[in-house]
Backbone as a ProteinNet text record, in pm:
[ID]
protein_1_A
[PRIMARY]
XXXXXXXXXXXXXXXXXXXXXXXXXXXXXXXXXXXXXXXXXXXXXXXXXXXXXXXXXXXXXXXXXXXXXXXXXXXXXXXXXXXXXXXXXXXXXXXXXXXXXXXXXXXXXXXXXXXX
[TERTIARY]
84.2	0.6	88.2	24.8	101.9	163.6	107	158.7	296	295.8	418.3	525.8	490.5	590.3	652.3	574.1	623.9	721.5	692.3	778.3	908.9	909.3	1033.2	1115.3	1058	1132.7	1257.2	1259.2	1377.6	1492.2	1467	1575.1	1699.8	1679.9	1799.4	1875.4	1807.2	1864.7	1947.5	1885	1959	2078.3	2068.6	2180.7	2290.4	2261.6	2361.2	2426.3	2350.8	2402.5	2492.9	2440.2	2519.6	2643.3	2625.6	2735.8	2822.5	2761.5	2844.1	2906.7	2831	2877.4	2940.6	2862.2	2914.9	3017.8	3009.8	3102.5	3143.9	3073.1	3110.7	3254.3	3310.6	3446.5	3446.9	3576.7	3592.3	3544.3	3553.4	3505.9	3361.2	3285.7	3142.2	3096.7	3019.2	2984.5	2847.7	2847.5	2719.3	2678.9	2555.6	2505	2594.6	2646.9	2731.4	2856.2	2918.4	3038.2	3024.7	2915.4	2877.7	2860.6	2781.3	2759.8	2891	2968	3097.7	3197.2	3185.5	3272.9	3230.2	3107.5	3053.1	3107	3129.3	3178.2	3079	2954.9	2844.8	2833.7	2851.4	2847.3	2959	3077.9	3193.8	3180.6	3118.1	3091.4	2996.3	2901.8	2798.8	2856.9	2909.1	2945.4	3099.8	3181.4	3324.1	3388.8	3523	3600.3	3576.5	3540.1	3519.5	3392	3273	3146.9	3135.4	3080	3070	2943.9	2946.7	2839.8	2716.1	2723.5	2611.9	2543	2615.4	2550.2	2478.4	2533.8	2471	2338.3	2333.9	2212.1	2108.4	2153	2055.2	1988.6	2069.4	2013.8	1922.5	1960.8	1876.8	1741.7	1753.5	1622.8	1548.7	1601.7	1522.1	1451.8	1519.7	1453.6	1338.3	1351.9	1242	1122.3	1152.2	1044.5	967.5	1047.8	985.4	899.5	953.6	880.3	758.9	765.2	646.8	543.2	583.2	483.7	417.9	496.9	444	348.9	383.8	297.8	160.7	167.6	46.7	-43.9	22.6	-55.7	-112.4	-39.5	-97.9	-207.9	-189	-294.6	-419.2	-408.1	-520.1	-605.5	-535.8	-599.4	-601.7	-717.7	-726.5	-667.8	-697.5	-647.4	-497.3	-443	-291.3	-233.3	-295.7	-250.5	-263.3	-371.9	-391.6	-285.5	-251.1	-144	-10	15.2	144.4	150.7	47.6	54.3	68.4	3.4	9.9	143.3	211.8	343.6	444.7	426.7	512.5	500.7	379.4	358.1	425.9	411.9	473.1	626.8	683.9	825.1	881.9	812.6	854.7	844.7	733	719.2	827.8	856.2	964.8	1100.5	1128.4	1260	1266.9	1155.3	1156.4	1169.7	1104.9	1107.4	1255.7	1314	1448.3	1547.3	1529	1614.9	1605.7	1486.5	1474.5	1522.8	1503.5	1558.6	1708.7	1768.5	1917	1959.7	1895.1	1936.9	1919.8	1815.5	1788.4	1888.6	1921.9	2014.1	2149.1	2197.6	2326	2331.4	2224.8	2225.6	2217.9	2147.4	2146.6	2276.7	2347.3	2483	2576.3	2560	2659	2630.6	2505.5	2478.9	2530.5	2521.1	2572.5	2729.2	2787.7	2940.7	2982.7	2911.4	2937.9	2921.9	2819.4	2793.2	2891.3	2942.1	3045	3177	3207.8	3341.6	3340.3	3222.7	3223.1	3253.5
-120.1	2.4	124.8	239.4	359.8	394.3	367.8	408	328	202.1	124.8	163.2	208.1	262.2	389.3	472.3	591.9	565.1	464.7	430.3	368.7	296.3	232.1	326.6	439.7	532.8	590.8	632.2	702.9	605.8	481.2	383.4	387.9	388.4	394.1	530.7	639.7	767.6	766.1	714.3	703.1	610.6	498	413.4	474.3	540.6	611.4	719.3	795.4	912.9	857.1	769.9	721.6	637	543	445.7	499	584.4	620.8	762.7	856.2	998	1037.2	1019.2	1065.6	971.4	840.8	738.7	773.1	715.5	746	693.6	751.8	709.5	553.1	506.3	358.5	310.4	397.2	346	332.6	392.3	377.7	250.2	158.4	39.5	54.9	38	43.5	-97.4	-110.1	-248.3	-323.5	-249.2	-313.7	-358.6	-277.4	-317	-433.9	-434.8	-537.9	-671.4	-671.1	-787.1	-838.6	-739.3	-775.2	-849.1	-816.8	-881.1	-1014.5	-1046.3	-1180.3	-1302.5	-1404.5	-1524.7	-1584.9	-1587.2	-1642.3	-1569.2	-1439.2	-1359.1	-1391.1	-1404.4	-1444.5	-1578.7	-1670.9	-1805.8	-1806	-1717.4	-1709.6	-1622	-1508.7	-1414.5	-1408.1	-1484.6	-1484.3	-1395.9	-1383.5	-1309.8	-1156.9	-1101.7	-955.4	-929.4	-936.2	-916.7	-774.1	-764	-636.8	-560.8	-431.6	-348.2	-371.8	-411.5	-447.9	-565.9	-666	-792.3	-749.4	-659.7	-612.8	-546.7	-463.3	-391.3	-491	-593.4	-698.7	-768.9	-812.8	-883.9	-790.2	-667.2	-578.9	-553	-538.9	-512.4	-640.9	-755.5	-884.4	-897.6	-857.8	-870.2	-777.9	-655.3	-560.3	-616.4	-680.2	-737.4	-848.3	-932.7	-1053.2	-999.1	-900.3	-843.3	-761.6	-701.2	-629.5	-734.6	-847.9	-957.1	-1008.5	-1031.5	-1080.6	-988.2	-856.7	-750.2	-742.3	-755.5	-755.9	-878.2	-998.9	-1113.4	-1103.5	-1063.4	-1052.6	-942	-838.8	-730.2	-780.6	-866	-907.2	-1010.8	-1105.3	-1222	-1204.6	-1199.2	-1166.3	-1275.9	-1410.6	-1513.1	-1530.8	-1497.9	-1502.4	-1393.7	-1274.3	-1166.5	-1204.1	-1267	-1308.4	-1406.2	-1503.5	-1600.8	-1535.5	-1435.9	-1359.1	-1289.6	-1223.4	-1151.6	-1250.1	-1364.7	-1462.8	-1516.4	-1547.3	-1594.9	-1494.3	-1367.3	-1260.7	-1244.7	-1254.4	-1240.4	-1360.2	-1474.7	-1588.6	-1575.9	-1538.9	-1520.5	-1412.2	-1297.3	-1186.8	-1236.9	-1305	-1356.5	-1452.1	-1543.5	-1640.7	-1577.5	-1478.6	-1409.5	-1332.4	-1264.5	-1192.9	-1282.2	-1396.7	-1493	-1546	-1578.7	-1628.4	-1532.1	-1405.3	-1297.3	-1290	-1292.9	-1277.8	-1409.4	-1527.3	-1647.8	-1634.1	-1597.5	-1576.9	-1480.3	-1367.6	-1260.2	-1312.8	-1369.4	-1420.9	-1539	-1623	-1729.5	-1679.5	-1564.8	-1508.5	-1439.2	-1370.8	-1303	-1407.5	-1519	-1623.3	-1689.5	-1716.9	-1775.1	-1677.2	-1553.2	-1451.7	-1449.3	-1463.9	-1464.5	-1593.4	-1701.3	-1825.2	-1823.9	-1772	-1758.9	-1662	-1555.2	-1456.8	-1518.6	-1601.4	-1658.9	-1770.8	-1843.1	-1945.4	-1881.1	-1767.1	-1709.6	-1633.8	-1600	-1530.2	-1621.3
2.3	3	-1	-13.1	-20.4	104.3	220.5	346	377.5	342.7	369.1	266.6	148.4	54.5	108.1	171.5	224.4	344.4	423.5	533.9	492	377.6	324.1	252.9	202.4	114.6	182.5	302.1	363.6	385.2	396.3	432.5	339.6	202.4	122.3	134.1	160.1	188.1	311.2	418.8	549.7	537.6	473.5	459.4	383.4	274.3	190.9	273.8	341.9	421.3	532.1	613.8	732.1	693.8	597.8	570.9	450.6	362.3	245.6	262.8	309.4	312	447	551	684.1	741.2	721.8	780.1	924.7	1026.5	1160.7	1195.9	1304.4	1340.8	1368.1	1372.5	1384.4	1524.5	1628.4	1763.8	1779.5	1683.5	1691	1611.5	1678.7	1621.7	1544.8	1421.9	1340	1317	1261.5	1244.9	1137.2	1035.4	940.4	1002.2	1081.9	1143.8	1245.9	1308.2	1407.1	1330.1	1219.1	1148.9	1070.3	1030.8	966.7	1063.8	1193.3	1291.1	1336	1323.8	1368.8	1285.4	1357.2	1293	1194.4	1239	1156.2	1025.6	1022.4	898.9	807.3	868.3	796.3	730.4	801.7	747	625.3	628.4	523.4	393.2	431.1	321.9	295.7	364.9	344.2	439.5	436.4	531.6	545.5	422.8	412.2	338.6	407.8	334	275.2	160.7	90.9	147.6	129.1	172.5	94.8	-27.9	-120.4	-54.1	-14.3	39.6	165.8	244.8	372.2	331.9	231.9	189.9	138.8	63.4	9.9	121.2	225.2	342.9	418.8	433.1	509.5	432.7	303.5	225.9	228.9	225.7	232.9	363	473.2	605.9	610.4	553.3	554.9	471.4	358.2	278.3	358	412.6	491	608.9	680	793.7	746.6	630.6	576.1	542.9	486.4	458.8	586.1	684.6	807.4	872.5	861.6	917.3	839.2	711.1	626.7	663.5	674.9	705.3	849.6	946.8	1083.1	1091.6	1013.3	1010.6	942.5	847.6	770.4	842.8	908.2	969.8	1115.8	1183.6	1326.8	1411.5	1379.9	1457.5	1451.6	1332.8	1322	1411.7	1403.6	1485.8	1636.7	1676.1	1811.2	1849.7	1761.8	1789.2	1808.2	1719.2	1733.1	1861.9	1906.4	2036.9	2145.6	2142.2	2246.5	2259.1	2142.1	2143.1	2196.8	2159.5	2211.2	2361.8	2410.3	2556.1	2629.6	2575.8	2636.3	2635	2525.7	2516.8	2612	2621.3	2703.6	2855.1	2885.9	3024.8	3060.6	2963.2	2992.4	3000.8	2919.1	2936.2	3067.2	3108.6	3230.5	3352.2	3343.9	3457.4	3465.5	3354	3359.3	3413.2	3375.2	3425.2	3582	3632.4	3777.3	3850.4	3791.4	3848.4	3850.8	3751.6	3745.5	3847.3	3858.6	3954.1	4092.5	4124.7	4271.6	4293.4	4196.9	4221	4259.4	4177	4202.4	4343.4	4382.7	4508.4	4618.9	4603.2	4701.7	4715.3	4604.2	4606.8	4677.4	4648.3	4716.6	4870.6	4907.9	5051.8	5120.9	5050.8	5105.9	5115.9	5010.3	5016.8	5120.1	5151.7	5252.1	5390.7	5409.6	5536.8	5571.2	5465.4	5495.5	5528.9	5465.1	5486.8	5622.7	5675.8	5809	5929.5
[MASK]
++++++++++++++++++++++++++++++++++++++++++++++++++++++++++++++++++++++++++++++++++++++++++++++++++++++++++++++++++++

């Protein structure tokens, strides 16, 4: 639709401006530099992935996610399933975080009481 086209229009300009013209300093990690440093990216694209391959992958992800968005917007039950899965995943991640935090604080208390 027209609205999704308008939302996608600024992306090539942003990418050209940030990665081609302005080029941030080396100490600033951009998504391209991050992906270029990952071992899994090197395994797929070779030791020195090109910027064009990065743009193709980024554009492909945008197309796939636009398709998912259109599907979930069109079909109510699919949207409901998506929201339900997201709530379950977020709850699971939050619960695991607190279990890990409480486990570490409990182990610190036990080690402090044994050393006293």
